[in-house]
N, C-alpha and C positions, 0 to 999 in steps of 0.2 A: 504494500500500500504506500502511495506517495506521501511524503511528509508535506505539511502545509507550506513550509518555506519553499520547497521544490515546486509545488503547484503554483505559488505566487510568481516565481521566477518564470516559469513556462508561460503563464498568462500574460505577463508583462512583455514577453518576447514575441508574441503573436504577430504584431505589426511588422516586425523585421523579417519574420519567417525563420529565424535562427537565433540561437542564444549566444550573446556576446561572451567573449572569453572570461572576463571576471565572474560573470554569473554562472557560466558553465563550471568554473573551478569551485564555486561555492556549492554547486550541486554535487560535485565529486567529493568534496570534503565532507559534506553531510552524509555521503554514502560510504565513508570509510576508505576512500581512495586518496592517496597522498598527492598533494600539489605543493609547489614551492611557496615559500612565504612571499606574499605580494601585497601591494597597495595600488590604489587608483588615485590619479591626481588630475584635476581640471586646470590647474594653473602651474606655472613654473616653480613658484615658491613651494607649493605643496609637493611637487615632484622632487625637489631637492631635499625637503624634509623626509619624504618617504625613502629616498635612497640612503639618507643618513641613518634612518632607523634600521633599515635592512642591512646596510653595509656594502660598500663597493667591493668588487665589481658587481654590476647588476645588468639585467636585460630590460629593455624598454620596448613596448609595443603600442601601436595605435589602437584605440578602441573606437570603432565607428560602425554603425549599422549598414553603412554603404561600402565597407571594405571587408568582404568575406575572406578573400585570399590576401593576407597581410604581406606576404613576401613579394607578391607581384607589384605592390605599391610601395616597396621599400619601407614597410611598416613595422619591421622588426630589426632592432639593433642590439647586439649582444656585446658583452665585455666592456660596458661603459664603466670607466674607472675614475671619473672626476665630475664635479659640478659643471665644468665647462663642456664636457662631452655630452652630459645630460641636457644642457641648455641647447646645444646644436640639434639633438634628437627632437626635443620639444618643438623647436622652430620649424623643423620639417613636418612633424606630425600635424601641427595645427593647419597646415596648408592642404591636408588631405580631405576629401569629400566627407562630410558628416561627422567630423571630429567631435567626440564627446569628452574624451579624457585620454590619458596615457596610463598604461599598466606598467608598473615597475616591480620587478621580482628578482629574487636571489638567483644566482647562476647555479645550475646543477650539472654534474658530470656523469658520464657513464656510457654504456653501449646504447645506441639509439634503436628502439623498437617501435613498431606501430601496433596499436590495439584498436580494432574497429568493431562497430556493431551496426547491423542494419535489420530492418524488418522485412523479411522475404515474404512475398505474397503467398507462397506455398508452404514454407516451413516455419514461418514466424521469426522470432528473434534469433539471429546467428551472430557468432563472434569470430573475428579474424585476428590472428597473431602473426607477425612477421618482422623482418628487419625494417627499421624505420628510416627517416630522412629520405635522401634521393635513392638510397639502395633499394627501396621497395619498388620503385619504377624500373630500375635496371635489372634486378635479379628476379623479381616477382616470386620471392621465396616466402610464401605465406601458408598458414594452416587455418582451417575453418571447422567450427563445431556449432551445434545448436545450443542455445542457452535454455536453462541455466547450466553452469558448469560445476563440476566437482573436481577435487584435487587430481584424481587420475586423468580427467579430461585435459587439464592444463598440462600435466606432464607428457601426455601423449602428443599434444599440439607442439610442445617444445621439441620432442624427439623427432617429429616428422619434418622439421625444418632442415633444409640442406646445410644451413649454417649453425646447427645446434651446438657444435663444438665451441663457437664463439661465446655462447651463453654459459657453457659448462667449464670454461677455462681452456684456452688454446695456446700451446707453446709457452707455457709459463705465466700467462695472464691470469688474473684472478677471476674465478667464476662469479656470475652475478648472484645476488641474494635470491635464490630460487623460491624460498618460502614467502618472501615479500611479493614476488611476481605472482605466485599462486594465489595469495590473499587478494591482491589487486584484481586479478582476472575473475575470481569468484565474485567479488563485490561488484565489479563492472557488469558481469553477466546478470546479476540480480537486479542492478539498476536498469539494464536494458529491458528486462522482462517487465519491470514496473512502469517503464516509460513507453511501452510498445503501442499504446493507443494515441500517443502524443508526438511521436517522432518518426522520421524516415531513417536517419542514420546518426551515428556518433563516430568521430575520428579523434583518436588520441595519438598525435604524431608530432614530435617524438615522445615516447616514454623513455626516460633516462634511467637505465638500470646499472647499478654498481654492486660492489660486494656488500655495501651497507643497506641500500634501499632501491626501490623503484618509484619514480616520481613522474607525474604527468607534466611535461614542460609546455605543451601546447595542445589545444583541444577545440573541437567545433561540434556543435549539436544542431542538426537540421530538423526543423519541426515538420510535421505532416500537414 
């Protein structure tokens, strides 16, 4: 059953047709899915204070209902290390269509994965796991299962990836925190089932997985 706060976020997002990233991350946090520490800022002064609270370096992103694909509009700047760099990012973001605010969040490291969910007209909610970032388009190394997921389902999805050794520790690299990935995938699949009447798809790309944790660095929820 959807929490009241989640319902309110979905309802307020209807006009845009999709859920802006700060609100999407609120939904994930309410569902037990880890997200980076973040703030939103409508003004430069608020942005500088937010970055000071989080601590440099930070990532900054435009928040606009008219900018669905942020990277296409140069709406994502990572590794910002000073107030001056943040000021330059803000000056650019305010020129983009529909600017509402900028999102400032902590930088997270790890192996880039993609976790996706969609509502299939025949099978219902299905979950996708694969390599994230640009790799997902080049290698098309993904695994798919129907939601909701159990632990064995997630382990099976990982093993079916051609690049599963990258997750398990390859040539001396540290394996990712598999228990954290399993927990995130189970919680995500449960959220997908709960949202099935309200959405078309959810993309978490990338999910940054390290030996310590798996964190959703970027996300998009498309409403039905």
